Backbone as JSON Lines, residues from 0, in Angstrom:
{"i":0,"aa":"M","n":[1.13,-16.68,-2.66],"ca":[2.05,-15.59,-2.84],"c":[2.45,-15.06,-1.48]}
{"i":1,"aa":"P","n":[3.7,-14.83,-1.3],"ca":[4.14,-14.29,-0.01],"c":[3.81,-12.8,0.12]}
{"i":2,"aa":"V","n":[3.07,-12.48,1.16],"ca":[2.8,-11.09,1.52],"c":[3.32,-10.92,2.93]}
{"i":3,"aa":"F","n":[4.3,-10.05,3.07],"ca":[4.9,-9.82,4.38],"c":[4.49,-8.44,4.88]}
{"i":4,"aa":"V","n":[3.85,-8.39,6.04],"ca":[3.5,-7.11,6.65],"c":[4.33,-6.99,7.93]}
{"i":5,"aa":"N","n":[5.17,-5.99,7.96],"ca":[6.07,-5.77,9.1],"c":[5.68,-4.5,9.83]}
{"i":6,"aa":"N","n":[5.32,-4.62,11.08],"ca":[4.96,-3.47,11.9],"c":[6.23,-2.93,12.56]}
{"i":7,"aa":"L","n":[6.72,-1.81,12.04],"ca":[7.97,-1.23,12.53],"c":[7.73,-0.01,13.41]}
{"i":8,"aa":"Q","n":[6.51,0.2,13.85],"ca":[6.18,1.36,14.66],"c":[5.45,0.91,15.92]}
{"i":9,"aa":"E","n":[5.37,1.81,16.89],"ca":[4.7,1.48,18.16],"c":[3.64,2.51,18.54]}
{"i":10,"aa":"K","n":[3.35,3.47,17.67],"ca":[2.44,4.55,18.01],"c":[0.98,4.21,17.75]}
{"i":11,"aa":"T","n":[0.73,3.31,16.81],"ca":[-0.63,2.97,16.42],"c":[-0.85,1.48,16.65]}
{"i":12,"aa":"K","n":[-1.98,1.13,17.26],"ca":[-2.3,-0.27,17.5],"c":[-2.65,-0.96,16.18]}
{"i":13,"aa":"I","n":[-2.01,-2.09,15.96],"ca":[-2.23,-2.86,14.74],"c":[-2.88,-4.19,15.13]}
{"i":14,"aa":"T","n":[-4.05,-4.45,14.59],"ca":[-4.8,-5.66,14.92],"c":[-4.55,-6.76,13.89]}
{"i":15,"aa":"S","n":[-4.87,-7.98,14.27],"ca":[-4.74,-9.09,13.32],"c":[-5.72,-8.91,12.16]}
{"i":16,"aa":"K","n":[-6.87,-8.3,12.43],"ca":[-7.84,-8.03,11.36],"c":[-7.23,-7.08,10.32]}
{"i":17,"aa":"L","n":[-6.52,-6.07,10.78],"ca":[-5.87,-5.14,9.86],"c":[-4.81,-5.86,9.04]}
{"i":18,"aa":"L","n":[-4.0,-6.68,9.67],"ca":[-2.96,-7.42,8.95],"c":[-3.58,-8.33,7.89]}
{"i":19,"aa":"D","n":[-4.66,-9.02,8.24],"ca":[-5.36,-9.88,7.28],"c":[-5.92,-9.06,6.13]}
{"i":20,"aa":"T","n":[-6.45,-7.88,6.44],"ca":[-7.01,-7.01,5.4],"c":[-5.93,-6.56,4.43]}
{"i":21,"aa":"M","n":[-4.77,-6.19,4.96],"ca":[-3.67,-5.75,4.09],"c":[-3.27,-6.87,3.12]}
{"i":22,"aa":"E","n":[-3.18,-8.08,3.63],"ca":[-2.85,-9.22,2.77],"c":[-3.94,-9.44,1.72]}
{"i":23,"aa":"S","n":[-5.19,-9.31,2.1],"ca":[-6.3,-9.48,1.15],"c":[-6.27,-8.41,0.07]}
{"i":24,"aa":"V","n":[-5.92,-7.19,0.43],"ca":[-5.82,-6.11,-0.56],"c":[-4.77,-6.45,-1.61]}
{"i":25,"aa":"V","n":[-3.61,-6.9,-1.16],"ca":[-2.53,-7.25,-2.08],"c":[-2.98,-8.37,-3.02]}
{"i":26,"aa":"K","n":[-3.53,-9.42,-2.47],"ca":[-3.94,-10.57,-3.28],"c":[-5.06,-10.2,-4.26]}
{"i":27,"aa":"T","n":[-5.99,-9.37,-3.81],"ca":[-7.1,-8.96,-4.68],"c":[-6.6,-8.09,-5.83]}
{"i":28,"aa":"A","n":[-5.72,-7.15,-5.54],"ca":[-5.17,-6.29,-6.6],"c":[-4.44,-7.13,-7.65]}
{"i":29,"aa":"L","n":[-3.65,-8.09,-7.2],"ca":[-2.93,-8.95,-8.13],"c":[-3.89,-9.79,-8.97]}
{"i":30,"aa":"R","n":[-4.91,-10.33,-8.33],"ca":[-5.89,-11.14,-9.06],"c":[-6.63,-10.3,-10.1]}
{"i":31,"aa":"L","n":[-7.07,-9.11,-9.72],"ca":[-7.79,-8.24,-10.65],"c":[-6.93,-7.8,-11.82]}
{"i":32,"aa":"E","n":[-5.62,-7.73,-11.6],"ca":[-4.69,-7.35,-12.66],"c":[-4.2,-8.55,-13.47]}
{"i":33,"aa":"G","n":[-4.66,-9.75,-13.11],"ca":[-4.28,-10.94,-13.85],"c":[-2.84,-11.38,-13.63]}
{"i":34,"aa":"R","n":[-2.28,-11.02,-12.49],"ca":[-0.9,-11.43,-12.19],"c":[-0.92,-12.83,-11.59]}
{"i":35,"aa":"A","n":[-0.56,-13.8,-12.42],"ca":[-0.57,-15.2,-11.98],"c":[0.81,-15.68,-11.56]}
{"i":36,"aa":"D","n":[1.8,-14.78,-11.57],"ca":[3.17,-15.19,-11.28],"c":[3.48,-15.24,-9.79]}
{"i":37,"aa":"D","n":[2.48,-14.95,-8.95],"ca":[2.61,-15.13,-7.51],"c":[3.78,-14.35,-6.9]}
{"i":38,"aa":"P","n":[3.84,-13.02,-7.13],"ca":[4.99,-12.26,-6.65],"c":[4.97,-11.99,-5.15]}
{"i":39,"aa":"E","n":[6.15,-11.75,-4.61],"ca":[6.29,-11.39,-3.21],"c":[6.1,-9.88,-3.05]}
{"i":40,"aa":"V","n":[5.35,-9.49,-2.03],"ca":[5.13,-8.07,-1.72],"c":[5.4,-7.89,-0.23]}
{"i":41,"aa":"S","n":[6.1,-6.83,0.1],"ca":[6.38,-6.5,1.49],"c":[5.73,-5.16,1.82]}
{"i":42,"aa":"I","n":[5.05,-5.11,2.97],"ca":[4.46,-3.86,3.45],"c":[5.07,-3.55,4.81]}
{"i":43,"aa":"A","n":[5.65,-2.36,4.94],"ca":[6.2,-1.91,6.22],"c":[5.27,-0.84,6.8]}
{"i":44,"aa":"L","n":[4.85,-1.05,8.03],"ca":[4.03,-0.07,8.74],"c":[4.97,0.74,9.63]}
{"i":45,"aa":"V","n":[5.03,2.04,9.39],"ca":[6.02,2.89,10.06],"c":[5.36,4.13,10.66]}
{"i":46,"aa":"D","n":[6.15,4.93,11.38],"ca":[5.64,6.19,11.91],"c":[6.03,7.34,10.97]}
{"i":47,"aa":"D","n":[5.58,8.54,11.3],"ca":[5.83,9.7,10.44],"c":[7.32,10.02,10.29]}
{"i":48,"aa":"N","n":[8.09,9.88,11.35],"ca":[9.52,10.18,11.25],"c":[10.22,9.25,10.27]}
{"i":49,"aa":"Y","n":[9.86,7.98,10.31],"ca":[10.47,6.99,9.43],"c":[10.15,7.3,7.97]}
{"i":50,"aa":"I","n":[8.87,7.54,7.68],"ca":[8.49,7.77,6.28],"c":[8.99,9.13,5.8]}
{"i":51,"aa":"R","n":[9.1,10.09,6.71],"ca":[9.65,11.39,6.33],"c":[11.1,11.22,5.86]}
{"i":52,"aa":"D","n":[11.87,10.44,6.59],"ca":[13.26,10.18,6.18],"c":[13.32,9.54,4.8]}
{"i":53,"aa":"L","n":[12.47,8.55,4.56],"ca":[12.45,7.89,3.24],"c":[12.01,8.87,2.16]}
{"i":54,"aa":"N","n":[11.0,9.67,2.44],"ca":[10.48,10.63,1.47],"c":[11.57,11.63,1.08]}
{"i":55,"aa":"F","n":[12.36,12.05,2.05],"ca":[13.45,12.98,1.76],"c":[14.57,12.27,0.98]}
{"i":56,"aa":"R","n":[14.92,11.07,1.42],"ca":[16.02,10.34,0.78],"c":[15.72,10.01,-0.68]}
{"i":57,"aa":"Y","n":[14.5,9.58,-0.97],"ca":[14.19,9.1,-2.31],"c":[13.45,10.09,-3.2]}
{"i":58,"aa":"R","n":[12.81,11.11,-2.59],"ca":[12.04,12.06,-3.38],"c":[12.43,13.51,-3.12]}
{"i":59,"aa":"S","n":[13.38,13.73,-2.21],"ca":[13.83,15.07,-1.83],"c":[12.68,15.95,-1.33]}
{"i":60,"aa":"I","n":[11.71,15.32,-0.67],"ca":[10.58,16.03,-0.07],"c":[10.69,15.83,1.44]}
{"i":61,"aa":"D","n":[10.89,16.92,2.16],"ca":[11.16,16.85,3.59],"c":[9.88,16.97,4.42]}
{"i":62,"aa":"R","n":[9.01,15.98,4.27],"ca":[7.8,15.91,5.09],"c":[7.3,14.47,5.07]}
{"i":63,"aa":"A","n":[6.49,14.16,6.06],"ca":[5.86,12.83,6.09],"c":[4.85,12.73,4.96]}
{"i":64,"aa":"T","n":[4.61,11.52,4.52],"ca":[3.58,11.25,3.53],"c":[2.83,10.0,3.99]}
{"i":65,"aa":"D","n":[1.77,9.64,3.29],"ca":[0.98,8.49,3.73],"c":[1.54,7.16,3.26]}
{"i":66,"aa":"V","n":[1.99,7.1,2.01],"ca":[2.45,5.83,1.45],"c":[3.54,6.07,0.41]}
{"i":67,"aa":"L","n":[4.52,5.2,0.41],"ca":[5.57,5.18,-0.61],"c":[5.65,3.76,-1.16]}
{"i":68,"aa":"S","n":[5.96,3.67,-2.45],"ca":[6.11,2.36,-3.1],"c":[7.48,2.28,-3.74]}
{"i":69,"aa":"F","n":[8.07,1.11,-3.63],"ca":[9.39,0.86,-4.2],"c":[9.3,-0.37,-5.09]}
{"i":70,"aa":"P","n":[8.98,-0.17,-6.39],"ca":[8.84,-1.3,-7.3],"c":[10.17,-1.99,-7.6]}
{"i":71,"aa":"M","n":[10.11,-3.3,-7.71],"ca":[11.27,-4.08,-8.13],"c":[10.9,-4.9,-9.36]}
{"i":72,"aa":"D","n":[9.85,-5.71,-9.23],"ca":[9.4,-6.62,-10.28],"c":[10.57,-7.39,-10.89]}
{"i":73,"aa":"E","n":[11.3,-8.07,-10.02],"ca":[12.46,-8.85,-10.43],"c":[12.26,-10.32,-10.1]}
{"i":74,"aa":"T","n":[12.8,-11.17,-10.95],"ca":[12.8,-12.6,-10.67],"c":[14.19,-12.98,-10.18]}
{"i":75,"aa":"M","n":[14.22,-13.57,-9.01],"ca":[15.49,-13.95,-8.39],"c":[15.99,-15.26,-9.02]}
{"i":76,"aa":"E","n":[17.22,-15.62,-8.7],"ca":[17.82,-16.84,-9.24],"c":[17.01,-18.09,-8.9]}
{"i":77,"aa":"D","n":[16.37,-18.08,-7.73],"ca":[15.58,-19.24,-7.32],"c":[14.17,-19.24,-7.93]}
{"i":78,"aa":"G","n":[13.9,-18.26,-8.81],"ca":[12.6,-18.19,-9.46],"c":[11.58,-17.34,-8.74]}
{"i":79,"aa":"E","n":[11.9,-16.9,-7.53],"ca":[10.99,-16.06,-6.75],"c":[10.87,-14.69,-7.41]}
{"i":80,"aa":"N","n":[9.62,-14.24,-7.63],"ca":[9.38,-12.93,-8.21],"c":[9.07,-11.95,-7.08]}
{"i":81,"aa":"I","n":[9.86,-10.89,-6.98],"ca":[9.63,-9.87,-5.96],"c":[9.06,-8.64,-6.64]}
{"i":82,"aa":"L","n":[7.81,-8.32,-6.32],"ca":[7.15,-7.17,-6.94],"c":[7.67,-5.87,-6.35]}
{"i":83,"aa":"G","n":[7.83,-5.81,-5.04],"ca":[8.37,-4.6,-4.43],"c":[7.89,-4.4,-3.01]}
{"i":84,"aa":"D","n":[8.18,-3.2,-2.51],"ca":[7.87,-2.85,-1.13],"c":[6.93,-1.65,-1.07]}
{"i":85,"aa":"I","n":[6.03,-1.7,-0.1],"ca":[5.12,-0.59,0.2],"c":[5.41,-0.16,1.63]}
{"i":86,"aa":"V","n":[5.51,1.14,1.85],"ca":[5.73,1.68,3.19],"c":[4.56,2.61,3.51]}
{"i":87,"aa":"I","n":[3.89,2.35,4.62],"ca":[2.72,3.14,5.01],"c":[2.95,3.74,6.39]}
{"i":88,"aa":"S","n":[2.7,5.04,6.5],"ca":[2.75,5.7,7.81],"c":[1.4,5.51,8.49]}
{"i":89,"aa":"T","n":[1.4,4.76,9.58],"ca":[0.15,4.55,10.32],"c":[-0.31,5.84,10.99]}
{"i":90,"aa":"E","n":[0.62,6.71,11.35],"ca":[0.25,7.99,11.96],"c":[-0.52,8.86,10.97]}
{"i":91,"aa":"T","n":[0.02,8.98,9.76],"ca":[-0.65,9.77,8.73],"c":[-1.97,9.13,8.35]}
{"i":92,"aa":"A","n":[-2.0,7.81,8.23],"ca":[-3.24,7.11,7.9],"c":[-4.31,7.37,8.96]}
{"i":93,"aa":"D","n":[-3.92,7.37,10.22],"ca":[-4.87,7.62,11.3],"c":[-5.44,9.03,11.21]}
{"i":94,"aa":"R","n":[-4.58,10.01,10.94],"ca":[-5.05,11.4,10.78],"c":[-6.0,11.52,9.59]}
{"i":95,"aa":"Q","n":[-5.61,10.9,8.47],"ca":[-6.43,11.0,7.26],"c":[-7.78,10.31,7.45]}
{"i":96,"aa":"A","n":[-7.81,9.22,8.16],"ca":[-9.09,8.54,8.44],"c":[-10.02,9.5,9.16]}
{"i":97,"aa":"G","n":[-9.49,10.26,10.11],"ca":[-10.3,11.25,10.81],"c":[-10.75,12.37,9.89]}
{"i":98,"aa":"E","n":[-9.85,12.86,9.04],"ca":[-10.18,13.94,8.11],"c":[-11.25,13.51,7.12]}
{"i":99,"aa":"Y","n":[-11.17,12.28,6.64],"ca":[-12.12,11.78,5.64],"c":[-13.34,11.12,6.28]}
{"i":100,"aa":"N","n":[-13.33,11.07,7.6],"ca":[-14.47,10.53,8.36],"c":[-14.8,9.08,7.97]}
{"i":101,"aa":"H","n":[-13.77,8.27,7.9],"ca":[-13.99,6.84,7.7],"c":[-13.04,6.06,8.61]}
{"i":102,"aa":"P","n":[-13.27,4.77,8.76],"ca":[-12.47,3.96,9.7],"c":[-10.99,3.87,9.3]}
{"i":103,"aa":"F","n":[-10.15,3.72,10.3],"ca":[-8.71,3.53,10.11],"c":[-8.44,2.34,9.19]}
{"i":104,"aa":"L","n":[-9.17,1.25,9.38],"ca":[-8.98,0.06,8.55],"c":[-9.22,0.39,7.08]}
{"i":105,"aa":"R","n":[-10.22,1.19,6.79],"ca":[-10.52,1.56,5.41],"c":[-9.37,2.39,4.83]}
{"i":106,"aa":"E","n":[-8.85,3.33,5.6],"ca":[-7.75,4.16,5.12],"c":[-6.51,3.31,4.86]}
{"i":107,"aa":"M","n":[-6.21,2.4,5.75],"ca":[-5.05,1.53,5.57],"c":[-5.23,0.63,4.34]}
{"i":108,"aa":"A","n":[-6.43,0.11,4.14],"ca":[-6.7,-0.72,2.97],"c":[-6.53,0.09,1.69]}
{"i":109,"aa":"Y","n":[-7.05,1.32,1.7],"ca":[-6.91,2.19,0.53],"c":[-5.43,2.46,0.23]}
{"i":110,"aa":"L","n":[-4.65,2.78,1.27],"ca":[-3.24,3.07,1.06],"c":[-2.48,1.84,0.56]}
{"i":111,"aa":"A","n":[-2.84,0.67,1.04],"ca":[-2.23,-0.57,0.54],"c":[-2.57,-0.77,-0.93]}
{"i":112,"aa":"A","n":[-3.83,-0.53,-1.3],"ca":[-4.23,-0.65,-2.71],"c":[-3.48,0.38,-3.56]}
{"i":113,"aa":"H","n":[-3.4,1.6,-3.07],"ca":[-2.69,2.66,-3.79],"c":[-1.23,2.25,-4.03]}
{"i":114,"aa":"G","n":[-0.6,1.78,-2.98],"ca":[0.78,1.32,-3.11],"c":[0.92,0.17,-4.08]}
{"i":115,"aa":"M","n":[-0.03,-0.76,-4.04],"ca":[0.01,-1.91,-4.95],"c":[-0.05,-1.47,-6.41]}
{"i":116,"aa":"F","n":[-0.94,-0.54,-6.72],"ca":[-1.05,-0.13,-8.12],"c":[0.18,0.65,-8.59]}
{"i":117,"aa":"H","n":[0.86,1.33,-7.68],"ca":[2.16,1.9,-8.05],"c":[3.15,0.78,-8.35]}
{"i":118,"aa":"L","n":[3.17,-0.27,-7.53],"ca":[4.07,-1.4,-7.8],"c":[3.76,-2.05,-9.14]}
{"i":119,"aa":"L","n":[2.49,-2.02,-9.52],"ca":[2.06,-2.64,-10.77],"c":[2.23,-1.71,-11.98]}
{"i":120,"aa":"G","n":[2.82,-0.53,-11.75],"ca":[3.16,0.34,-12.87],"c":[2.22,1.5,-13.12]}
{"i":121,"aa":"Y","n":[1.2,1.66,-12.31],"ca":[0.26,2.76,-12.49],"c":[0.79,4.02,-11.8]}
{"i":122,"aa":"D","n":[0.34,5.17,-12.29],"ca":[0.71,6.44,-11.68],"c":[-0.47,7.39,-11.78]}
{"i":123,"aa":"H","n":[-0.34,8.52,-11.11],"ca":[-1.41,9.52,-11.13],"c":[-0.82,10.88,-11.47]}
{"i":124,"aa":"N","n":[0.03,10.88,-12.52],"ca":[0.72,12.1,-12.92],"c":[-0.14,13.04,-13.75]}
{"i":125,"aa":"D","n":[-1.3,12.61,-14.18],"ca":[-2.25,13.5,-14.85],"c":[-3.66,13.01,-14.51]}
{"i":126,"aa":"E","n":[-4.66,13.78,-14.9],"ca":[-6.04,13.49,-14.5],"c":[-6.53,12.14,-15.02]}
{"i":127,"aa":"K","n":[-6.2,11.81,-16.26],"ca":[-6.65,10.54,-16.83],"c":[-6.07,9.36,-16.05]}
{"i":128,"aa":"N","n":[-4.77,9.38,-15.81],"ca":[-4.13,8.29,-15.07],"c":[-4.6,8.25,-13.62]}
{"i":129,"aa":"R","n":[-4.83,9.42,-13.02],"ca":[-5.33,9.47,-11.65],"c":[-6.69,8.79,-11.57]}
{"i":130,"aa":"R","n":[-7.54,9.07,-12.54],"ca":[-8.88,8.48,-12.56],"c":[-8.81,6.95,-12.72]}
{"i":131,"aa":"V","n":[-7.97,6.47,-13.62],"ca":[-7.81,5.03,-13.83],"c":[-7.32,4.36,-12.55]}
{"i":132,"aa":"M","n":[-6.31,4.96,-11.94],"ca":[-5.74,4.37,-10.73],"c":[-6.77,4.38,-9.6]}
{"i":133,"aa":"R","n":[-7.5,5.47,-9.47],"ca":[-8.51,5.57,-8.4],"c":[-9.61,4.52,-8.59]}
{"i":134,"aa":"E","n":[-10.04,4.3,-9.83],"ca":[-11.06,3.28,-10.11],"c":[-10.56,1.89,-9.71]}
{"i":135,"aa":"K","n":[-9.31,1.6,-10.0],"ca":[-8.74,0.31,-9.64],"c":[-8.67,0.14,-8.12]}
{"i":136,"aa":"E","n":[-8.25,1.19,-7.42],"ca":[-8.18,1.15,-5.96],"c":[-9.56,0.9,-5.35]}
{"i":137,"aa":"E","n":[-10.54,1.64,-5.85],"ca":[-11.9,1.49,-5.33],"c":[-12.49,0.13,-5.66]}
{"i":138,"aa":"K","n":[-12.11,-0.45,-6.81],"ca":[-12.57,-1.79,-7.18],"c":[-12.07,-2.82,-6.17]}
{"i":139,"aa":"V","n":[-10.81,-2.72,-5.78],"ca":[-10.26,-3.64,-4.78],"c":[-11.05,-3.53,-3.49]}
{"i":140,"aa":"L","n":[-11.28,-2.3,-3.03],"ca":[-12.02,-2.1,-1.78],"c":[-13.44,-2.62,-1.89]}
{"i":141,"aa":"S","n":[-14.05,-2.43,-3.06],"ca":[-15.42,-2.9,-3.28],"c":[-15.49,-4.43,-3.24]}
{"i":142,"aa":"V","n":[-14.55,-5.09,-3.91],"ca":[-14.51,-6.56,-3.91],"c":[-14.39,-7.08,-2.48]}
{"i":143,"aa":"L","n":[-13.63,-6.37,-1.65],"ca":[-13.42,-6.8,-0.26],"c":[-14.49,-6.25,0.68]}
{"i":144,"aa":"D","n":[-15.47,-5.55,0.11],"ca":[-16.57,-4.97,0.89],"c":[-16.06,-4.04,2.0]}
{"i":145,"aa":"I","n":[-15.1,-3.2,1.63],"ca":[-14.57,-2.2,2.55],"c":[-15.11,-0.85,2.1]}
{"i":146,"aa":"S","n":[-15.98,-0.28,2.91],"ca":[-16.63,0.97,2.51],"c":[-16.26,2.09,3.46]}
{"i":147,"aa":"R","n":[-16.66,3.28,3.07],"ca":[-16.43,4.46,3.9],"c":[-17.39,4.39,5.05]}
């Protein structure tokens, strides 16, 4: 399955280990959800200004956020299935890692998992759905042995 991670920012150092981890998160989430159709997923790593603009444009919220997901789940004419795009602010992720006292890699993996489950149709609009989504996110991190 094609997983594209595009680093569109220059404020946070991005390692090959982090890029590999992001790809593993996507593949693990799809496998755990039984998605055998091998969809394409794109992850854009951006700064706070970039994600703030997107957050305002698509959600009318004028502030930076940690992650946004843009589901497509479309099959193209050539048979390629595109699940959607995830946009992660590395600046916000770095701050949150400090606030939660865990590694930056763990925060980025969590945000990638969170974005993936939004692409897969999950939401956290009430306590029950939030709990289900959180369990799925933590399961992905557990399978990949990514801990706090």
